[in-house]
N, C-alpha and C positions, 0 to 999 in steps of 0.2 A: 429499644438499643442501638447502639454508636460501632457502625462497622466501617472499620481498616483494612486498608490490603499494602502489603509486604512484598514485593515481586526481587527475588534473589538475582541480580543479575554480574557477578561480582569474582565468576569464573573465569579461569584464564583460553579455558576450548581448548588448549595444545591437538584434539586430535583434529582442528579444524583445521590446519594447518597454511595457520593463515594469519595474516598482520592486523585483519580486521578482529576483535573479539569477535567471541561468534554472539551475544546478545543481539548484535548490527545486523547480524545477516540477514539477510530477507526474503519472505516465507510469500509471495505471491506479490509484492514491490512494498510489502509494508515483514521491519524488523522487527526477531520473534520479542525484542522483549515489548515493543508496541503491539504485537497480537497477545501478550501475557493483560498488557496494561486493558486490551479492546476487552479483551471474556471479563473481570473483575468489574467493568465499569456496567456493560451488558447484565450482567448479573443484582446490581445495584449496588456494587463502592464506590463510593468516588474519592474515599480518602485512601488515596494509593503513595505509597512512597517505593521507592529502587533502590535497591543498593546495588553499589554502582563502584570497582577498582579506584583508586586512586586514579590511572594511569585512564578511564573513564570518564572523570565526572568534570572535567570541563570541554570536552571535545563538543564539537561542532556537530558530529553525525551524532549523539546521544539528542543535545537538544533539538536537533531535530525529526529525531524519531518519537519523543514524548508529545502526549499527550497534554492543554493545556491542563492545569490546575494538576499538575502530577506534580510531586516533591523528590528529590533526590538525597541521600545518603551517603557515604563513603567508608567500607571498608579498608581502612587502612592498609592491613598483610590478609593472605589468603591463610589464612585460619580454622576453615573450615564453615559448612553452611549454619551449625548454631551463631559462632563469631558473626556472620554477615547479618544475621536476621536481630539480635544485639543494638549491632549498628544502626538502626532505626529506630532504637527505645522510643526516642525522643520526638517523633515525629507521628507515635499514634498515645500518646499518653490518654487524652482524652477518652477513646474509644473499649468498648465492652470488650467487642468481639474482632480479633484477628484474623485474615485469611490470611494466609502464606502460598507462595506458588513461588516455584523456581519460572526461570526466562524462556526453557526451551525445551516445557512440555502443554502448547499452544496448541493440542487436539480437546482438549478436554473444554467440553462445552456448557456457555451461559446457567442455560439449566440443570446442569448435575451441578454448578456451581454452586448454585439457588436451594436445591436442595439438600447441600450437604451441611450448609448454613443454618435451612433451618432446623433438621436433623441435630448441629453440635447446638445450635439453644434453645431448641424446645427440651433437648433431655438434659438439661445446665451442666454438658458434658468439659471436662476440663482442658482434652484436647478430640478429634476431630479428623481421621487419613479417609480420605480417597482413595481408596484401590480397586483395580480395574483384575479379571477374570483371561488372559489368554492360554493361547496356545504352547508360545512357547516362550519358556519364561527368562531365558538366557539371560544372561551378563545383569539381570536385573533384582532387584530388594523383593524379599518373601512380609507378607506379612504374617506375623503367629496370632491366631488366635487361642484364646484359651477354652476353657468347656461350657463358659456361656455363650461361645459367639462371640466376642468382642476382642479388641486386638489385645496383646498381648509385649508385644516387641515386634519392632523392624529389625533387619539383619541384612547386610550385602551379600551375595550371592558366596564369598570367600569365608563369610561367617555366622552362614546356615546349617542348619547338623545334616545328615542325609536325609530325614523323614522329612521336613523343610522343605529342602531342594525340589521334590517333589510337587508341593503344593506351586498353581499357579493361579495364584494369587497376590497380586505385587503390589507394587506401592509406589504409585504417583507422579509423590513428592509437593502435592495439593492439603493441605492441611488448614482448621480451622482451630485458634486456643480460644484460655480464655486470657484475657491482656493482666488480667491484676494477677495470675498465677503463672504466666509462663518464662515471667524472666528469674523471678529465683529458681524455677524446674532448666534451665538452662544453665544456673550458676551449678547446679547437680550434675549435670553432662561431662563424664571423665572424657578426655582426651583420645581418640586413638594412638599406636604405634606414631602416625607420622607430625603428631600434634596436634594435629586437627578436629576439632569439636562437631558431630555432626549433627543435627536435628534431629533423624529420625529413631533417634536413644529419648527422646524426650517422650516416646509413647509411653514407652518402658515404665516410665517414672506415672503419667498420668495411673497406665492400668494400676500400680501401687496400690490408687484408693476405688478402684474399682468405675475411673471417672475416665475411659478413653472408651470413643466410636469409634463405629467404622460404615461407611457407605461405599457402596460398591457400585462403582459407573456401567453399566447396562450396554453403553456403546463400545466395540470391539478393537477402535482404535486409538482411544484416547492415551494410549498404553503410549504412544508412537514420540522417544522424544530427539531430539538432533545434538549427537556430539562429532559427527562428522559429515563429510559432505556427502557419503549418500546416506543415512539415512535425512539428509535436508530435503534433499530428492524428494525423498518418497515421504515425507510431509508436504513437503507443498504440493505434489499428486494429489495427497485426499484433501487440502485445504480446495484446491482448485475446483475439485470435480462436486465438493460442497456448495462453492462460488455460484458453480454451474449450473446445478439443481436449482439450487436460491431462486437464481434468473429465472429457468425456465418455467416451473411452481409459478411465478408471480407474471409471468402473461410473454418472458422473447423465447422467441424461437432463436432455438441456435443446432444450425443442420450438422457443426460432427464436433461434441460436447468434449472426446480423446485430443481435441489439436485445439480448440478455442480457448483463452489465454485470460482472463478477466481477475484484475486485480481486487485487495480489500478496499470497501469505500467508492464503487462505482454504482452510480444509478441508471439502471435502464427501465424505463417504460413500457407498456405496453406495447404488444405487436409490435417489436423490432425485429429484425431478422439480423442474424448474423454468420457473417459466410466462417468454412474453417479455417485454420491458421489464422485467427486475428486473435492482437494481444491487444486489452482495452486499460489503459495504466492505474492507477488509482489516484484520487478525485477527478476524477472525470466522470460530466453528466452524460448520456443522451437521454433523446428526446422519444414518442410515443412514431408508430410508424415511421421508425425509420430504417433505411436496407444499404447495411455493410458488408461491401462483399467480400471475397477471399482477399486474406492477406492483407488485412488492413493493419494500421497501428495509429492507433489513437493515445495519446499521454497529456493530460491534465489540462485538458477541454473541454467546450461543451458544444453538445451534437444539440442542431433544434429539432420538432418535429419534423419530418415527413423528408430529416432527407436521406441522399445518397453517396455515400463513401464510399468509391469501389476501388479496391487494393490499392487505399493510398495512404499516407501518413498523414497526420494531425497533432502537432504538437504545443500547446500553454497556447492555446487559441479558438476564438468564437467563431461556432459554422451554425448560422440561421438558419430562419425552416426555409424546408422547401427546394436546398440550394444543393448540386452538383457536383462532387469532386470526382478526376477521371481518373482512370491506373495510371501509376507511378506518381502525383503529383504529394507536391511538401507542401505543407501548410504550417510555418511554422513562428515564434518570436512573438507572440501577440498580437496576429494576423484576426482580423475582423472580416468572415464572408456574408453580406446582407441578403435578407430571406428574399429568394430566388435567383438568386447569381447562380453563376456555373464558371466552374473550372475544366479544361478537358486535359486530357492526358500529357505528363510528361513536364507539368510546369510548375513552377517553382514562386509561391507567396512570402514571404517576409518584412513582418512588421510593417502591414498596408494594410488599409482598410477599402471591401471592391462591395459597391453600392449597391444598392438592389434592382434585381435586373441586369445585371452588369455582365458581362461574360471575358475571361481572358482566355484564351484559344492554345493550342497544344505546344509543345517547347518555348512554351514563354518564361520570363523571369520582370517579376513584378516588387521590389524592392523599396522600403520607407516611401513609399505612397499612398495616395490616396485619392481614390477613384470615385466619382455622383454616381450620381445613380442611369441606366441603361449604355452605360457605355461599353465599347467592343472594343478590343486587346484582341486585331490580329495574332496570326500564329506566327513562331519566333523572335515578339519584343522580347527588348530587354529595358528598362531602364539601367540605368549606367548610374548606382547611385554613390561608385565609392570610388575617391582622386586619390588615390593612397594614401590620403592623411586619415580626413576627414567624409562619416556618410552625410551626405544631401539628402531633400524630397522630392520627390516630383510629383502635382499633383492634378487632375485630368478629371476636366470638369463632366458634368451633366452630358451623357449624348453626344459625344466625343465616339468619332470612330480610326484607332492607331491600322495602319493599313499593317503589313506582314512584315517581318524581320526592322521595323525600324527603330531603331535606338535611340532613347532620352535621353544625352545628358544631365542630368540632376548637375542644382538647382534646375529644374524648367517645369511653367506650364499649362498647360495645356485651355484655353480656354471651352467655353459649352458649342457644340455643337459642333467644333472645331476638327479637320481632317486630315492626316496624313498618306502622301501616298509610299508603295510599296518597297523598304529596302532606305526611306530617307533618314539621315541623323541631324538628330531637333535639339538644338546646340541653345535655342531662344522661344521666350514665350510665342505661344504661336494664340494670337488675337481671335475671340469666341466668334468663331462662327465661317473665320478663315478656312482654307488649303493647302498645304508647304507643301513640297517634295525636295526631293535631292539631297547632296552630298553637298555641302550643307544644307540641310533644307531654306527653302524659301517662299515664299507664294507663290502663289500659283492661282490664283481663284480669279484671277481679272485676265488671262490669257487666256 
């Protein structure tokens, strides 16, 4: 059996009050539509098509959001969810079963989606809907059941009878359909007063031949969708709680999960400890036995085993094994701190390589630089890499010692085991083993 997925993401989302289309609003670092794709992939659905509006189809944000091998179809006019599904017909022609989902119901688990697919295929039904029992069904579509306990129809709240409004069984808008049947059934869906054609009405068509099935989620958060910013925050809180709990079950210590923010697609090794108010962004990889202090921010970076990041920011960079980064320091723009190096407090490393065993002390700025092994950078040192037009490199070779408050005017090279005196302004290369001091710095080794 071949299963394909279709995600409906063409709605305008006017209640978000945003110029950004609702499917691109992020939860835990990933856009809503990206979450829906990940759920389907985790449930074993690889052929996935996303239906978007014409305004969204060519956006860079959409391309950045979608995972590889996800196709895009366009709903030219906003004519309802049934019309949106029809826009993807050509993309799923080879499938036996299609899984259909909205972009904004992302608390559905891959486990329940796999179960829905199994029930659908084993029963050979034409349509299967995923429902949920809720305490408060206000504003949600209700699933009507027949005498056999199968779904006979789905009604929006304003359409439901008084008796049905008392029901707590709601529609999550996740479905399975028989791909040979669904397209002809869509043509039978009658438009609403607004002129839109609604996908839930297809359940009633399947029920007329007793071929509609229901599966009910046992997760009481499944039904939470996103229609406005309040609901967005509520859903994000659930995703973050689930994410933190998964890491803790895998051997990570999180001191205060309520104020620790770990995005989707983050890897963390066992026995790592994370302090409160830390934020780890998506696509980050944290090793084992790492100590992450309170108020740390790590985005799109790799942190090696046994590193210590104490209240610093690390962005698009690599921190090697056993490295220490002090409080309020910033590591950014493709920097690499090699094994055993150390960065003090309130230092900034930008687009630079810090060699093994090297140290950059407090209040220093190292930009566009390459440091060898066992280099010592004194507090307050600055690589003056920008001349007002271009950025220039600084090279500091193994075992060099740079005195506190040294200004290195790039481009410049400091040779192996060379030294600079405190407060020096170095405008020219320093030979290996030499010692320079002053403004401008001159050799004082022979003096």
